[in-house]
C-alpha positions as CSV (number, residue, x, y, z in Angstrom):
1,X,-0.1,0.1,0.1
2,X,1.3,3.5,-0.9
3,X,0.3,6.6,1.0
4,X,0.9,10.0,-0.7
5,X,0.8,13.4,1.0
6,X,-1.5,15.2,-1.5
7,X,-3.8,14.4,-4.4
8,X,-1.4,16.3,-6.8
9,X,1.1,13.4,-6.3
10,X,-1.2,10.7,-7.4
11,X,-0.8,11.3,-11.3
12,X,3.0,11.6,-11.3
13,X,3.3,8.5,-9.0
14,X,1.0,6.4,-11.3
15,X,3.0,7.6,-14.2
16,X,6.3,6.6,-12.6
17,X,4.9,3.2,-11.7
18,X,3.7,2.7,-15.3
19,X,6.9,4.0,-17.0
20,X,9.6,3.5,-14.5
21,X,8.7,0.2,-13.0
22,X,6.7,-1.2,-15.9
23,X,3.8,-2.2,-13.7
24,X,0.1,-1.7,-14.3
25,X,-2.2,-0.2,-11.8
26,X,-5.4,-2.2,-11.6
27,X,-8.4,0.0,-11.3
28,X,-11.8,-1.6,-10.2
29,X,-13.7,1.5,-11.1
30,X,-12.6,1.5,-14.8
31,X,-15.7,-0.3,-15.9
32,X,-17.9,2.4,-14.1
33,X,-15.8,5.1,-15.5
34,X,-16.2,3.7,-19.1
35,X,-19.9,3.6,-18.6
36,X,-20.0,7.3,-17.4
37,X,-17.8,8.4,-20.4
38,X,-20.2,6.6,-22.8
39,X,-23.2,8.1,-21.1
40,X,-21.7,11.7,-21.2
41,X,-20.7,11.1,-24.9
42,X,-24.4,10.0,-25.7
43,X,-25.7,13.1,-23.9
44,X,-23.3,15.3,-26.1
45,X,-24.6,13.6,-29.2
46,X,-28.2,14.3,-28.2
47,X,-27.3,17.9,-27.4
48,X,-25.6,18.2,-30.8
49,X,-28.7,16.9,-32.6
50,X,-30.9,19.4,-30.8
51,X,-28.5,22.2,-31.6
52,X,-28.3,21.2,-35.4
53,X,-32.2,21.1,-35.5
54,X,-32.5,24.6,-34.0
55,X,-29.8,25.8,-36.2
56,X,-31.6,24.4,-39.3
57,X,-34.9,26.1,-38.2
58,X,-33.0,29.4,-37.7
59,X,-31.2,29.2,-41.1
60,X,-34.6,28.5,-42.8
61,X,-36.2,31.4,-41.1
62,X,-33.4,33.7,-41.9
63,X,-33.3,32.8,-45.6
64,X,-37.1,33.1,-45.7
65,X,-36.9,36.6,-44.4
66,X,-34.0,37.5,-46.9
67,X,-36.0,36.1,-49.8
68,X,-39.2,37.9,-48.5
69,X,-37.3,41.2,-48.4
70,X,-36.0,40.7,-51.9
71,X,-39.3,39.9,-53.4
72,X,-39.5,42.9,-55.7
73,X,-35.9,42.2,-56.9
74,X,-36.6,38.5,-57.6
75,X,-39.8,39.8,-59.4
76,X,-37.8,42.0,-61.5
77,X,-35.5,39.2,-62.5
78,X,-38.6,37.3,-63.5
79,X,-39.9,40.2,-65.5
80,X,-36.5,40.5,-67.3
81,X,-36.8,36.9,-68.5
82,X,-35.3,34.8,-65.7
83,X,-37.2,31.5,-65.2
84,X,-38.3,30.3,-61.9
85,X,-35.5,27.7,-61.9
86,X,-32.9,30.5,-62.5
87,X,-34.3,32.4,-59.4
88,X,-34.3,29.2,-57.3
89,X,-30.6,28.3,-58.3
90,X,-29.6,31.9,-57.4
91,X,-31.1,31.6,-54.0
92,X,-29.7,28.1,-53.4
93,X,-26.4,29.3,-54.6
94,X,-26.3,32.2,-52.3
95,X,-27.4,29.7,-49.4
96,X,-24.7,27.2,-50.4
97,X,-22.0,30.0,-50.4
98,X,-23.3,31.2,-47.1
99,X,-23.1,27.6,-45.7
100,X,-19.6,27.2,-47.1
101,X,-18.3,30.4,-45.5
102,X,-20.1,29.8,-42.2
103,X,-18.8,26.2,-42.1
104,X,-15.3,27.3,-42.9
105,X,-15.5,29.8,-40.1
106,X,-16.9,27.2,-37.7
107,X,-14.3,24.5,-38.7
108,X,-11.5,27.0,-38.2
109,X,-12.8,28.1,-34.9
110,X,-13.1,24.5,-33.8
111,X,-9.5,23.8,-34.8
112,X,-8.3,27.0,-32.9
113,X,-10.2,26.1,-29.9
114,X,-8.9,22.6,-30.0
115,X,-5.4,23.8,-30.2
116,X,-6.0,26.1,-27.4
117,X,-7.3,23.2,-25.4
118,X,-4.3,21.0,-26.0
119,X,-2.0,23.9,-25.1
120,X,-3.8,24.4,-21.8
121,X,-3.7,20.7,-21.1
122,X,0.1,20.5,-21.9
123,X,0.7,23.6,-19.7
124,X,-1.5,23.1,-16.7
125,X,-2.3,19.3,-16.3
126,X,0.2,17.1,-14.5
127,X,1.7,14.1,-16.3
128,X,-0.6,11.2,-15.9
129,X,-0.6,7.6,-17.4
130,X,-1.6,7.4,-21.1
131,X,-1.8,11.2,-21.3
132,X,-2.5,11.8,-25.0
133,X,-0.5,14.3,-27.3
134,X,-3.9,15.8,-28.3
135,X,-7.3,15.5,-26.8
136,X,-9.0,16.1,-30.1
137,X,-9.0,14.1,-33.3
138,X,-8.9,16.5,-36.4
139,X,-9.0,14.1,-39.2
140,X,-9.5,15.5,-42.8
141,X,-12.9,13.8,-43.1
142,X,-14.1,15.6,-40.0
143,X,-13.4,19.0,-41.6
144,X,-15.1,17.9,-44.8
145,X,-18.1,16.6,-42.9
146,X,-18.4,20.0,-40.9
147,X,-18.3,21.9,-44.1
148,X,-20.7,19.5,-45.9
149,X,-23.2,19.6,-43.1
150,X,-23.1,23.5,-43.0
151,X,-23.7,23.7,-46.8
152,X,-26.4,21.1,-46.9
153,X,-28.3,22.8,-43.9
154,X,-28.1,26.1,-45.7
155,X,-29.2,24.8,-49.1
156,X,-32.1,23.0,-47.5
157,X,-33.1,26.1,-45.6
158,X,-32.8,28.2,-48.8
159,X,-34.9,25.6,-50.7
160,X,-37.6,25.8,-48.0
161,X,-37.4,29.6,-47.9
162,X,-37.7,29.9,-51.7
163,X,-40.5,27.3,-51.8
164,X,-42.7,29.3,-49.5
165,X,-42.1,32.7,-51.3
166,X,-42.7,31.4,-54.8
167,X,-46.4,30.8,-54.1
């Protein structure tokens, strides 16, 4: 049995036992911890879905208002010979561009905040067993998925807003 003077010494001691002595610490609470991590992850996924749903509604509403305010301009385009499809493609193109720019800003902000979190972890957390180099996985497909979701949500919002104003 080992007794330490303070809690701050637990992580460095565990790291020393793992690295220096080559021993593994057996943790009977590991299963409970894994369950808690899974439940917290599931909660974050549920919150993310709710946030995405609210964002989709807000995007649709904002684009609906934008198209409603431009009704005369869009009518002028139609009077000058633009087909309904031309106006629809213009609105959807603007929505897609808005989604691409917004998604790019969001992906860049996420990467910056992830880098900041990793820096804070390296600077302020003690060394503990199996401490990762980075707490965030920034694979290229994650960036592409973030941009794709932003563009799709904006285009769907633009389609719905154009659909309601063309009546």
